[in-house]
All heavy atoms as a GROMACS GRO file, in nm:
protein
  611
    1MET      N    1   9.764  10.693   9.249
    1MET     CA    2   9.864  10.760   9.167
    1MET      C    3  10.002  10.710   9.206
    1MET      O    4  10.028  10.675   9.319
    1MET     CB    5   9.854  10.911   9.185
    1MET     CG    6   9.957  10.984   9.101
    1MET     SD    7   9.930  11.158   9.081
    1MET     CE    8   9.815  11.160   8.948
    2SER      N    9  10.091  10.709   9.110
    2SER     CA   10  10.224  10.656   9.134
    2SER      C   11  10.317  10.762   9.193
    2SER      O   12  10.288  10.880   9.194
    2SER     CB   13  10.281  10.603   9.003
    2SER     OG   14  10.292  10.710   8.911
    3LYS      N   15  10.430  10.712   9.241
    3LYS     CA   16  10.534  10.798   9.296
    3LYS      C   17  10.589  10.888   9.187
    3LYS      O   18  10.601  10.847   9.072
    3LYS     CB   19  10.643  10.708   9.355
    3LYS     CG   20  10.756  10.780   9.417
    3LYS     CD   21  10.858  10.680   9.468
    3LYS     CE   22  10.987  10.751   9.497
    3LYS     NZ   23  11.097  10.659   9.518
    4GLN      N   24  10.626  11.009   9.224
    4GLN     CA   25  10.679  11.104   9.126
    4GLN      C   26  10.816  11.057   9.075
    4GLN      O   27  10.903  11.022   9.153
    4GLN     CB   28  10.692  11.241   9.193
    4GLN     CG   29  10.722  11.353   9.098
    4GLN     CD   30  10.723  11.486   9.168
    4GLN    OE1   31  10.792  11.504   9.268
    4GLN    NE2   32  10.645  11.579   9.118
    5SER      N   33  10.833  11.058   8.944
    5SER     CA   34  10.959  11.015   8.884
    5SER      C   35  11.062  11.127   8.891
    5SER      O   36  11.029  11.244   8.913
    5SER     CB   37  10.937  10.976   8.738
    5SER     OG   38  10.915  11.091   8.659
    6TYR      N   39  11.188  11.089   8.869
    6TYR     CA   40  11.294  11.189   8.866
    6TYR      C   41  11.273  11.288   8.751
    6TYR      O   42  11.314  11.404   8.759
    6TYR     CB   43  11.432  11.124   8.859
    6TYR     CG   44  11.468  11.065   8.725
    6TYR    CD1   45  11.538  11.141   8.631
    6TYR    CD2   46  11.430  10.936   8.689
    6TYR    CE1   47  11.571  11.089   8.507
    6TYR    CE2   48  11.463  10.884   8.566
    6TYR     CZ   49  11.533  10.960   8.475
    6TYR     OH   50  11.564  10.908   8.353
    7ILE      N   51  11.207  11.245   8.647
    7ILE     CA   52  11.178  11.335   8.535
    7ILE      C   53  11.079  11.442   8.578
    7ILE      O   54  11.097  11.560   8.547
    7ILE     CB   55  11.126  11.257   8.413
    7ILE    CG1   56  11.238  11.166   8.360
    7ILE    CG2   57  11.076  11.351   8.304
    7ILE    CD1   58  11.196  11.071   8.251
    8GLU      N   59  10.976  11.403   8.650
    8GLU     CA   60  10.878  11.501   8.699
    8GLU      C   61  10.945  11.598   8.795
    8GLU      O   62  10.921  11.719   8.787
    8GLU     CB   63  10.763  11.430   8.771
    8GLU     CG   64  10.676  11.349   8.678
    8GLU     CD   65  10.579  11.263   8.755
    8GLU    OE1   66  10.470  11.316   8.790
    8GLU    OE2   67  10.610  11.145   8.782
    9THR      N   68  11.028  11.547   8.885
    9THR     CA   69  11.098  11.632   8.982
    9THR      C   70  11.187  11.733   8.909
    9THR      O   71  11.186  11.852   8.941
    9THR     CB   72  11.182  11.546   9.078
    9THR    OG1   73  11.095  11.454   9.144
    9THR    CG2   74  11.253  11.630   9.181
   10GLY      N   75  11.262  11.686   8.810
   10GLY     CA   76  11.348  11.775   8.733
   10GLY      C   77  11.270  11.878   8.654
   10GLY      O   78  11.310  11.994   8.644
   11PHE      N   79  11.158  11.835   8.599
   11PHE     CA   80  11.072  11.926   8.524
   11PHE      C   81  11.024  12.041   8.613
   11PHE      O   82  11.030  12.157   8.575
   11PHE     CB   83  10.951  11.849   8.469
   11PHE     CG   84  10.852  11.936   8.396
   11PHE    CD1   85  10.867  11.962   8.262
   11PHE    CD2   86  10.744  11.992   8.463
   11PHE    CE1   87  10.777  12.043   8.194
   11PHE    CE2   88  10.654  12.072   8.397
   11PHE     CZ   89  10.670  12.099   8.262
   12ILE      N   90  10.981  12.008   8.732
   12ILE     CA   91  10.933  12.109   8.826
   12ILE      C   92  11.044  12.207   8.862
   12ILE      O   93  11.023  12.329   8.863
   12ILE     CB   94  10.872  12.042   8.952
   12ILE    CG1   95  10.741  11.971   8.912
   12ILE    CG2   96  10.849  12.143   9.063
   12ILE    CD1   97  10.686  11.877   9.017
   13GLU      N   98  11.164  12.156   8.888
   13GLU     CA   99  11.278  12.242   8.920
   13GLU      C  100  11.311  12.336   8.804
   13GLU      O  101  11.334  12.455   8.824
   13GLU     CB  102  11.400  12.158   8.955
   13GLU     CG  103  11.388  12.087   9.087
   13GLU     CD  104  11.505  11.994   9.115
   13GLU    OE1  105  11.612  12.009   9.051
   13GLU    OE2  106  11.490  11.906   9.201
   14ILE      N  107  11.314  12.283   8.682
   14ILE     CA  108  11.344  12.364   8.564
   14ILE      C  109  11.239  12.474   8.547
   14ILE      O  110  11.273  12.590   8.522
   14ILE     CB  111  11.351  12.277   8.437
   14ILE    CG1  112  11.480  12.194   8.439
   14ILE    CG2  113  11.344  12.362   8.311
   14ILE    CD1  114  11.486  12.089   8.331
   15CYS      N  115  11.113  12.439   8.562
   15CYS     CA  116  11.006  12.538   8.546
   15CYS      C  117  11.017  12.650   8.648
   15CYS      O  118  11.002  12.768   8.614
   15CYS     CB  119  10.869  12.471   8.556
   15CYS     SG  120  10.828  12.374   8.411
   16LYS      N  121  11.044  12.614   8.771
   16LYS     CA  122  11.054  12.715   8.877
   16LYS      C  123  11.173  12.808   8.857
   16LYS      O  124  11.165  12.926   8.886
   16LYS     CB  125  11.059  12.648   9.014
   16LYS     CG  126  10.925  12.590   9.054
   16LYS     CD  127  10.930  12.525   9.190
   16LYS     CE  128  10.792  12.472   9.229
   16LYS     NZ  129  10.792  12.410   9.361
   17LYS      N  130  11.283  12.754   8.803
   17LYS     CA  131  11.403  12.835   8.781
   17LYS      C  132  11.392  12.920   8.655
   17LYS      O  133  11.424  13.038   8.656
   17LYS     CB  134  11.526  12.746   8.772
   17LYS     CG  135  11.569  12.689   8.904
   17LYS     CD  136  11.691  12.600   8.888
   17LYS     CE  137  11.725  12.534   9.020
   17LYS     NZ  138  11.833  12.437   9.006
   18ARG      N  139  11.351  12.858   8.544
   18ARG     CA  140  11.350  12.928   8.415
   18ARG      C  141  11.224  13.008   8.388
   18ARG      O  142  11.227  13.106   8.314
   18ARG     CB  143  11.369  12.829   8.301
   18ARG     CG  144  11.507  12.770   8.297
   18ARG     CD  145  11.527  12.695   8.168
   18ARG     NE  146  11.658  12.635   8.163
   18ARG     CZ  147  11.709  12.580   8.057
   18ARG    NH1  148  11.640  12.575   7.946
   18ARG    NH2  149  11.828  12.528   8.061
   19TYR      N  150  11.113  12.963   8.441
   19TYR     CA  151  10.984  13.026   8.412
   19TYR      C  152  10.906  13.051   8.541
   19TYR      O  153  10.796  13.000   8.558
   19TYR     CB  154  10.902  12.939   8.317
   19TYR     CG  155  10.975  12.905   8.190
   19TYR    CD1  156  11.034  12.780   8.173
   19TYR    CD2  157  10.987  12.998   8.088
   19TYR    CE1  158  11.103  12.749   8.057
   19TYR    CE2  159  11.056  12.969   7.972
   19TYR     CZ  160  11.114  12.844   7.957
   19TYR     OH  161  11.182  12.814   7.843
   20PRO      N  162  10.962  13.130   8.633
   20PRO     CA  163  10.894  13.147   8.763
   20PRO      C  164  10.753  13.204   8.752
   20PRO      O  165  10.666  13.168   8.831
   20PRO     CB  166  10.987  13.242   8.840
   20PRO     CG  167  11.074  13.306   8.738
   20PRO     CD  168  11.083  13.210   8.623
   21ASN      N  169  10.728  13.288   8.654
   21ASN     CA  170  10.595  13.347   8.638
   21ASN      C  171  10.494  13.251   8.576
   21ASN      O  172  10.374  13.272   8.588
   21ASN     CB  173  10.602  13.474   8.553
   21ASN     CG  174  10.684  13.583   8.619
   21ASN    OD1  175  10.694  13.588   8.741
   21ASN    ND2  176  10.744  13.668   8.539
   22ARG      N  177  10.544  13.148   8.506
   22ARG     CA  178  10.455  13.054   8.439
   22ARG      C  179  10.467  12.912   8.493
   22ARG      O  180  10.404  12.820   8.440
   22ARG     CB  181  10.486  13.050   8.289
   22ARG     CG  182  10.460  13.180   8.218
   22ARG     CD  183  10.462  13.162   8.070
   22ARG     NE  184  10.598  13.147   8.021
   22ARG     CZ  185  10.630  13.128   7.895
   22ARG    NH1  186  10.535  13.119   7.804
   22ARG    NH2  187  10.754  13.117   7.856
   23SER      N  188  10.548  12.894   8.597
   23SER     CA  189  10.576  12.758   8.644
   23SER      C  190  10.452  12.683   8.688
   23SER      O  191  10.437  12.564   8.656
   23SER     CB  192  10.681  12.759   8.756
   23SER     OG  193  10.631  12.824   8.870
   24GLU      N  194  10.361  12.747   8.756
   24GLU     CA  195  10.241  12.677   8.803
   24GLU      C  196  10.160  12.623   8.686
   24GLU      O  197  10.112  12.510   8.688
   24GLU     CB  198  10.156  12.768   8.891
   24GLU     CG  199  10.215  12.788   9.029
   24GLU     CD  200  10.124  12.870   9.119
   24GLU    OE1  201  10.000  12.858   9.107
   24GLU    OE2  202  10.177  12.946   9.202
   25LYS      N  203  10.145  12.703   8.581
   25LYS     CA  204  10.068  12.658   8.464
   25LYS      C  205  10.142  12.546   8.391
   25LYS      O  206  10.081  12.448   8.351
   25LYS     CB  207  10.042  12.774   8.368
   25LYS     CG  208   9.972  12.724   8.240
   25LYS     CD  209   9.893  12.826   8.172
   25LYS     CE  210   9.821  12.782   8.048
   25LYS     NZ  211   9.811  12.645   8.012
   26LEU      N  212  10.272  12.560   8.375
   26LEU     CA  213  10.349  12.457   8.306
   26LEU      C  214  10.344  12.324   8.382
   26LEU      O  215  10.326  12.218   8.323
   26LEU     CB  216  10.495  12.502   8.288
   26LEU     CG  217  10.516  12.614   8.188
   26LEU    CD1  218  10.659  12.666   8.197
   26LEU    CD2  219  10.484  12.569   8.047
   27ILE      N  220  10.357  12.331   8.513
   27ILE     CA  221  10.351  12.210   8.596
   27ILE      C  222  10.213  12.147   8.585
   27ILE      O  223  10.200  12.026   8.570
   27ILE     CB  224  10.390  12.241   8.741
   27ILE    CG1  225  10.539  12.281   8.747
   27ILE    CG2  226  10.360  12.123   8.833
   27ILE    CD1  227  10.581  12.347   8.876
   28SER      N  228  10.110  12.229   8.588
   28SER     CA  229   9.974  12.179   8.574
   28SER      C  230   9.953  12.116   8.436
   28SER      O  231   9.894  12.008   8.425
   28SER     CB  232   9.875  12.294   8.594
   28SER     OG  233   9.744  12.252   8.570
   29ASP      N  234  10.004  12.181   8.332
   29ASP     CA  235   9.993  12.127   8.196
   29ASP      C  236  10.062  11.992   8.185
   29ASP      O  237  10.010  11.898   8.124
   29ASP     CB  238  10.052  12.223   8.093
   29ASP     CG  239   9.970  12.348   8.071
   29ASP    OD1  240   9.854  12.355   8.121
   29ASP    OD2  241  10.020  12.441   8.005
   30MET      N  242  10.180  11.982   8.244
   30MET     CA  243  10.255  11.857   8.238
   30MET      C  244  10.180  11.746   8.312
   30MET      O  245  10.168  11.634   8.263
   30MET     CB  246  10.394  11.876   8.299
   30MET     CG  247  10.487  11.758   8.278
   30MET     SD  248  10.482  11.642   8.413
   30MET     CE  249  10.636  11.561   8.390
   31LYS      N  250  10.127  11.778   8.428
   31LYS     CA  251  10.053  11.677   8.506
   31LYS      C  252   9.926  11.634   8.433
   31LYS      O  253   9.890  11.515   8.435
   31LYS     CB  254  10.022  11.730   8.644
   31LYS     CG  255  10.146  11.737   8.731
   31LYS     CD  256  10.116  11.785   8.871
   31LYS     CE  257  10.244  11.786   8.953
   31LYS     NZ  258  10.221  11.818   9.093
   32ASN      N  259   9.860  11.727   8.368
   32ASN     CA  260   9.740  11.693   8.290
   32ASN      C  261   9.776  11.602   8.173
   32ASN      O  262   9.704  11.505   8.145
   32ASN     CB  263   9.670  11.819   8.239
   32ASN     CG  264   9.600  11.893   8.348
   32ASN    OD1  265   9.565  11.837   8.452
   32ASN    ND2  266   9.579  12.022   8.328
   33ARG      N  267   9.884  11.633   8.104
   33ARG     CA  268   9.926  11.549   7.991
   33ARG      C  269   9.966  11.410   8.040
   33ARG      O  270   9.931  11.309   7.979
   33ARG     CB  271  10.043  11.615   7.916
   33ARG     CG  272  10.091  11.534   7.797
   33ARG     CD  273   9.981  11.519   7.693
   33ARG     NE  274  10.032  11.443   7.580
   33ARG     CZ  275   9.968  11.340   7.525
   33ARG    NH1  276   9.849  11.303   7.569
   33ARG    NH2  277  10.021  11.276   7.424
   34LEU      N  278  10.036  11.403   8.153
   34LEU     CA  279  10.076  11.275   8.209
   34LEU      C  280   9.953  11.193   8.249
   34LEU      O  281   9.947  11.073   8.224
   34LEU     CB  282  10.168  11.297   8.330
   34LEU     CG  283  10.228  11.174   8.394
   34LEU    CD1  284  10.302  11.087   8.293
   34LEU    CD2  285  10.321  11.214   8.507
   35SER      N  286   9.854  11.259   8.303
   35SER     CA  287   9.730  11.191   8.339
   35SER      C  288   9.662  11.131   8.215
   35SER      O  289   9.614  11.017   8.218
   35SER     CB  290   9.635  11.289   8.409
   35SER     OG  291   9.513  11.228   8.438
   36THR      N  292   9.660  11.208   8.107
   36THR     CA  293   9.602  11.159   7.982
   36THR      C  294   9.679  11.038   7.930
   36THR      O  295   9.619  10.939   7.888
   36THR     CB  296   9.601  11.271   7.876
   36THR    OG1  297   9.523  11.380   7.925
   36THR    CG2  298   9.545  11.223   7.744
   37LEU      N  299   9.811  11.046   7.934
   37LEU     CA  300   9.893  10.933   7.888
   37LEU      C  301   9.869  10.809   7.973
   37LEU      O  302   9.864  10.698   7.922
   37LEU     CB  303  10.041  10.972   7.890
   37LEU     CG  304  10.084  11.074   7.785
   37LEU    CD1  305  10.225  11.125   7.817
   37LEU    CD2  306  10.078  11.016   7.646
   38ARG      N  307   9.853  10.829   8.102
   38ARG     CA  308   9.824  10.715   8.192
   38ARG      C  309   9.691  10.650   8.156
   38ARG      O  310   9.679  10.528   8.156
   38ARG     CB  311   9.824  10.762   8.337
   38ARG     CG  312   9.963  10.787   8.391
   38ARG     CD  313   9.958  10.835   8.534
   38ARG     NE  314  10.094  10.848   8.586
   38ARG     CZ  315  10.134  10.946   8.664
   38ARG    NH1  316  10.050  11.040   8.701
   38ARG    NH2  317  10.258  10.949   8.707
   39LYS      N  318   9.591  10.732   8.127
   39LYS     CA  319   9.461  10.678   8.089
   39LYS      C  320   9.470  10.600   7.959
   39LYS      O  321   9.404  10.497   7.943
   39LYS     CB  322   9.358  10.791   8.076
   39LYS     CG  323   9.314  10.847   8.207
   39LYS     CD  324   9.220  10.963   8.190
   39LYS     CE  325   9.192  11.028   8.324
   39LYS     NZ  326   9.120  11.154   8.309
   40GLU      N  327   9.552  10.648   7.866
   40GLU     CA  328   9.569  10.582   7.737
   40GLU      C  329   9.638  10.446   7.750
   40GLU      O  330   9.626  10.362   7.662
   40GLU     CB  331   9.647  10.670   7.641
   40GLU     CG  332   9.571  10.793   7.595
   40GLU     CD  333   9.655  10.889   7.513
   40GLU    OE1  334   9.774  10.863   7.488
   40GLU    OE2  335   9.600  10.993   7.475
   41THR      N  336   9.711  10.427   7.860
   41THR     CA  337   9.786  10.301   7.878
   41THR      C  338   9.732  10.219   7.995
   41THR      O  339   9.798  10.125   8.039
   41THR     CB  340   9.935  10.330   7.900
   41THR    OG1  341   9.952  10.412   8.016
   41THR    CG2  342   9.996  10.400   7.779
   42GLU      N  343   9.613  10.249   8.042
   42GLU     CA  344   9.561  10.181   8.160
   42GLU      C  345   9.534  10.032   8.140
   42GLU      O  346   9.529   9.956   8.237
   42GLU     CB  347   9.435  10.252   8.212
   42GLU     CG  348   9.316  10.242   8.120
   42GLU     CD  349   9.199  10.328   8.168
   42GLU    OE1  350   9.209  10.390   8.275
   42GLU    OE2  351   9.098  10.331   8.097
   43ASN      N  352   9.520   9.987   8.018
   43ASN     CA  353   9.493   9.845   7.993
   43ASN      C  354   9.620   9.762   7.971
   43ASN      O  355   9.610   9.643   7.942
   43ASN     CB  356   9.400   9.830   7.873
   43ASN     CG  357   9.262   9.884   7.902
   43ASN    OD1  358   9.213   9.875   8.015
   43ASN    ND2  359   9.200   9.944   7.803
   44GLU      N  360   9.734   9.825   7.986
   44GLU     CA  361   9.861   9.752   7.971
   44GLU      C  362   9.884   9.661   8.092
   44GLU      O  363   9.825   9.681   8.198
   44GLU     CB  364   9.978   9.851   7.958
   44GLU     CG  365   9.973   9.939   7.835
   44GLU     CD  366   9.991   9.862   7.706
   44GLU    OE1  367  10.047   9.751   7.707
   44GLU    OE2  368   9.949   9.915   7.601
   45SER      N  369   9.971   9.566   8.076
   45SER     CA  370  10.005   9.476   8.187
   45SER      C  371  10.076   9.554   8.298
   45SER      O  372  10.128   9.664   8.275
   45SER     CB  373  10.098   9.364   8.138
   45SER     OG  374  10.224   9.419   8.104
   46LYS      N  375  10.078   9.496   8.416
   46LYS     CA  376  10.143   9.561   8.529
   46LYS      C  377  10.291   9.587   8.500
   46LYS      O  378  10.342   9.695   8.528
   46LYS     CB  379  10.128   9.474   8.655
   46LYS     CG  380  10.182   9.540   8.779
   46LYS     CD  381  10.154   9.456   8.902
   46LYS     CE  382  10.209   9.527   9.024
   46LYS     NZ  383  10.178   9.456   9.147
   47ALA      N  384  10.357   9.490   8.439
   47ALA     CA  385  10.499   9.506   8.405
   47ALA      C  386  10.519   9.621   8.306
   47ALA      O  387  10.612   9.701   8.321
   47ALA     CB  388  10.554   9.376   8.349
   48MET      N  389  10.432   9.629   8.206
   48MET     CA  390  10.444   9.736   8.107
   48MET      C  391  10.415   9.872   8.171
   48MET      O  392  10.483   9.970   8.142
   48MET     CB  393  10.349   9.711   7.990
   48MET     CG  394  10.358   9.819   7.882
   48MET     SD  395  10.522   9.840   7.813
   48MET     CE  396  10.527   9.704   7.699
   49LYS      N  397  10.317   9.878   8.260
   49LYS     CA  398  10.286  10.004   8.328
   49LYS      C  399  10.406  10.052   8.408
   49LYS      O  400  10.438  10.171   8.407
   49LYS     CB  401  10.165   9.987   8.420
   49LYS     CG  402  10.034   9.991   8.349
   49LYS     CD  403   9.921   9.983   8.450
   49LYS     CE  404   9.788   9.973   8.383
   49LYS     NZ  405   9.678   9.964   8.479
   50LEU      N  406  10.472   9.961   8.479
   50LEU     CA  407  10.591   9.998   8.556
   50LEU      C  408  10.699  10.054   8.464
   50LEU      O  409  10.764  10.154   8.495
   50LEU     CB  410  10.645   9.879   8.635
   50LEU     CG  411  10.561   9.835   8.755
   50LEU    CD1  412  10.615   9.705   8.813
   50LEU    CD2  413  10.558   9.943   8.861
   51HIS      N  414  10.718   9.990   8.352
   51HIS     CA  415  10.817  10.035   8.254
   51HIS      C  416  10.779  10.174   8.200
   51HIS      O  417  10.864  10.263   8.193
   51HIS     CB  418  10.824   9.933   8.140
   51HIS     CG  419  10.914   9.973   8.029
   51HIS    ND1  420  11.050   9.983   8.044
   51HIS    CD2  421  10.888  10.004   7.899
   51HIS    CE1  422  11.103  10.020   7.928
   51HIS    NE2  423  11.007  10.033   7.839
   52LEU      N  424  10.655  10.192   8.163
   52LEU     CA  425  10.609  10.320   8.109
   52LEU      C  426  10.621  10.432   8.212
   52LEU      O  427  10.662  10.543   8.180
   52LEU     CB  428  10.465  10.308   8.061
   52LEU     CG  429  10.442  10.223   7.936
   52LEU    CD1  430  10.292  10.198   7.917
   52LEU    CD2  431  10.502  10.288   7.814
   53GLU      N  432  10.585  10.403   8.336
   53GLU     CA  433  10.586  10.504   8.443
   53GLU      C  434  10.726  10.548   8.483
   53GLU      O  435  10.744  10.659   8.529
   53GLU     CB  436  10.514  10.451   8.567
   53GLU     CG  437  10.365  10.458   8.559
   53GLU     CD  438  10.310  10.600   8.561
   53GLU    OE1  439  10.371  10.690   8.622
   53GLU    OE2  440  10.205  10.620   8.500
   54SER      N  441  10.824  10.459   8.467
   54SER     CA  442  10.957  10.492   8.515
   54SER      C  443  11.020  10.608   8.438
   54SER      O  444  11.086  10.692   8.499
   54SER     CB  445  11.048  10.370   8.511
   54SER     OG  446  11.072  10.331   8.377
   55GLN      N  447  11.001  10.613   8.307
   55GLN     CA  448  11.063  10.720   8.228
   55GLN      C  449  10.982  10.763   8.107
   55GLN      O  450  10.980  10.881   8.073
   55GLN     CB  451  11.201  10.676   8.178
   55GLN     CG  452  11.301  10.654   8.285
   55GLN     CD  453  11.435  10.610   8.228
   55GLN    OE1  454  11.458  10.611   8.108
   55GLN    NE2  455  11.524  10.572   8.316
   56ILE      N  456  10.919  10.671   8.042
   56ILE     CA  457  10.860  10.700   7.912
   56ILE      C  458  10.746  10.801   7.919
   56ILE      O  459  10.750  10.905   7.853
   56ILE     CB  460  10.815  10.570   7.842
   56ILE    CG1  461  10.938  10.484   7.813
   56ILE    CG2  462  10.738  10.600   7.713
   56ILE    CD1  463  10.909  10.345   7.765
   57LEU      N  464  10.645  10.774   7.999
   57LEU     CA  465  10.530  10.867   8.005
   57LEU      C  466  10.570  11.003   8.063
   57LEU      O  467  10.534  11.107   8.005
   57LEU     CB  468  10.415  10.805   8.084
   57LEU     CG  469  10.353  10.678   8.025
   57LEU    CD1  470  10.237  10.631   8.111
   57LEU    CD2  471  10.311  10.696   7.881
   58PRO      N  472  10.645  11.008   8.174
   58PRO     CA  473  10.687  11.140   8.224
   58PRO      C  474  10.774  11.215   8.123
   58PRO      O  475  10.764  11.336   8.109
   58PRO     CB  476  10.765  11.108   8.352
   58PRO     CG  477  10.716  10.975   8.395
   58PRO     CD  478  10.683  10.902   8.268
   59GLY      N  479  10.859  11.141   8.051
   59GLY     CA  480  10.944  11.205   7.950
   59GLY      C  481  10.865  11.266   7.837
   59GLY      O  482  10.893  11.378   7.793
   60ILE      N  483  10.764  11.194   7.790
   60ILE     CA  484  10.678  11.247   7.684
   60ILE      C  485  10.604  11.371   7.732
   60ILE      O  486  10.601  11.474   7.663
   60ILE     CB  487  10.578  11.140   7.635
   60ILE    CG1  488  10.651  11.028   7.562
   60ILE    CG2  489  10.469  11.202   7.546
   60ILE    CD1  490  10.564  10.906   7.535
   61ALA      N  491  10.545  11.364   7.850
   61ALA     CA  492  10.469  11.477   7.904
   61ALA      C  493  10.558  11.599   7.925
   61ALA      O  494  10.520  11.712   7.891
   61ALA     CB  495  10.399  11.437   8.033
   62ALA      N  496  10.677  11.578   7.980
   62ALA     CA  497  10.770  11.689   8.004
   62ALA      C  498  10.814  11.752   7.872
   62ALA      O  499  10.813  11.875   7.857
   62ALA     CB  500  10.890  11.641   8.084
   63TYR      N  501  10.853  11.668   7.777
   63TYR     CA  502  10.898  11.718   7.647
   63TYR      C  503  10.788  11.798   7.577
   63TYR      O  504  10.812  11.909   7.528
   63TYR     CB  505  10.944  11.603   7.557
   63TYR     CG  506  10.967  11.647   7.416
   63TYR    CD1  507  11.082  11.719   7.382
   63TYR    CD2  508  10.874  11.621   7.315
   63TYR    CE1  509  11.103  11.763   7.252
   63TYR    CE2  510  10.895  11.664   7.185
   63TYR     CZ  511  11.009  11.735   7.154
   63TYR     OH  512  11.029  11.780   7.027
   64GLU      N  513  10.669  11.744   7.570
   64GLU     CA  514  10.560  11.813   7.501
   64GLU      C  515  10.528  11.947   7.567
   64GLU      O  516  10.501  12.045   7.500
   64GLU     CB  517  10.436  11.725   7.495
   64GLU     CG  518  10.451  11.610   7.399
   64GLU     CD  519  10.329  11.518   7.395
   64GLU    OE1  520  10.236  11.535   7.476
   64GLU    OE2  521  10.328  11.428   7.308
   65THR      N  522  10.533  11.951   7.699
   65THR     CA  523  10.503  12.075   7.770
   65THR      C  524  10.614  12.178   7.751
   65THR      O  525  10.588  12.294   7.720
   65THR     CB  526  10.480  12.047   7.919
   65THR    OG1  527  10.374  11.951   7.933
   65THR    CG2  528  10.441  12.174   7.994
   66LEU      N  529  10.739  12.136   7.767
   66LEU     CA  530  10.851  12.229   7.752
   66LEU      C  531  10.868  12.277   7.608
   66LEU      O  532  10.906  12.392   7.585
   66LEU     CB  533  10.981  12.166   7.801
   66LEU     CG  534  10.998  12.156   7.951
   66LEU    CD1  535  11.129  12.085   7.984
   66LEU    CD2  536  10.995  12.294   8.016
   67SER      N  537  10.840  12.191   7.511
   67SER     CA  538  10.859  12.232   7.372
   67SER      C  539  10.762  12.342   7.332
   67SER      O  540  10.783  12.410   7.231
   67SER     CB  541  10.848  12.113   7.277
   67SER     OG  542  10.719  12.059   7.276
   68ALA      N  543  10.659  12.365   7.411
   68ALA     CA  544  10.566  12.475   7.384
   68ALA      C  545  10.624  12.610   7.425
   68ALA      O  546  10.579  12.713   7.376
   68ALA     CB  547  10.434  12.451   7.457
   69VAL      N  548  10.726  12.609   7.514
   69VAL     CA  549  10.782  12.737   7.561
   69VAL      C  550  10.929  12.754   7.525
   69VAL      O  551  10.986  12.860   7.549
   69VAL     CB  552  10.763  12.753   7.714
   69VAL    CG1  553  10.617  12.766   7.749
   69VAL    CG2  554  10.830  12.642   7.791
   70MET      N  555  10.992  12.650   7.472
   70MET     CA  556  11.131  12.660   7.429
   70MET      C  557  11.148  12.578   7.303
   70MET      O  558  11.058  12.505   7.263
   70MET     CB  559  11.226  12.611   7.540
   70MET     CG  560  11.207  12.467   7.582
   70MET     SD  561  11.325  12.403   7.705
   70MET     CE  562  11.306  12.508   7.844
   71GLY      N  563  11.259  12.589   7.241
   71GLY     CA  564  11.284  12.513   7.120
   71GLY      C  565  11.279  12.364   7.144
   71GLY      O  566  11.306  12.317   7.255
   72LYS      N  567  11.244  12.289   7.043
   72LYS     CA  568  11.231  12.143   7.057
   72LYS      C  569  11.362  12.079   7.098
   72LYS      O  570  11.363  11.988   7.180
   72LYS     CB  571  11.176  12.082   6.929
   72LYS     CG  572  11.032  12.121   6.905
   72LYS     CD  573  10.974  12.053   6.783
   72LYS     CE  574  10.837  12.107   6.756
   72LYS     NZ  575  10.730  12.022   6.788
   73GLN      N  576  11.474  12.122   7.042
   73GLN     CA  577  11.604  12.066   7.080
   73GLN      C  578  11.638  12.098   7.225
   73GLN      O  579  11.690  12.014   7.297
   73GLN     CB  580  11.715  12.119   6.988
   73GLN     CG  581  11.709  12.061   6.848
   73GLN     CD  582  11.725  11.909   6.847
   73GLN    OE1  583  11.799  11.852   6.925
   73GLN    NE2  584  11.652  11.844   6.759
   74GLN      N  585  11.607  12.219   7.268
   74GLN     CA  586  11.632  12.258   7.407
   74GLN      C  587  11.544  12.177   7.500
   74GLN      O  588  11.588  12.133   7.606
   74GLN     CB  589  11.606  12.408   7.423
   74GLN     CG  590  11.658  12.465   7.552
   74GLN     CD  591  11.636  12.616   7.560
   74GLN    OE1  592  11.564  12.673   7.481
   74GLN    NE2  593  11.700  12.678   7.657
   75ALA      N  594  11.419  12.155   7.465
   75ALA     CA  595  11.327  12.075   7.547
   75ALA      C  596  11.375  11.930   7.555
   75ALA      O  597  11.364  11.866   7.660
   75ALA     CB  598  11.186  12.082   7.491
   76LEU      N  599  11.427  11.880   7.445
   76LEU     CA  600  11.476  11.744   7.441
   76LEU      C  601  11.596  11.725   7.535
   76LEU      O  602  11.609  11.622   7.600
   76LEU     CB  603  11.513  11.705   7.298
   76LEU     CG  604  11.546  11.560   7.271
   76LEU    CD1  605  11.429  11.469   7.313
   76LEU    CD2  606  11.578  11.540   7.125
   77ALA      N  607  11.680  11.826   7.541
   77ALA     CA  608  11.798  11.821   7.628
   77ALA      C  609  11.754  11.822   7.772
   77ALA      O  610  11.813  11.760   7.858
   77ALA     CB  611  11.891  11.938   7.600
   0.00000   0.00000   0.00000
């Protein structure tokens, strides 16, 4: 597994602050979605995987998870 991105770290902080009662589930949901995205891109080149891992996949997973509990514009921010 790869090193945690700044997006994942920020996501965890936001969940713990804004949703303390649901943070564990939200974090788990985000990690599960990120795992699925990684599997979907496992055949990409090493360079592409590095690019995807740096921001794109964590960003998609965080956005999709947060948009389930807050407005889409707020999740995007």
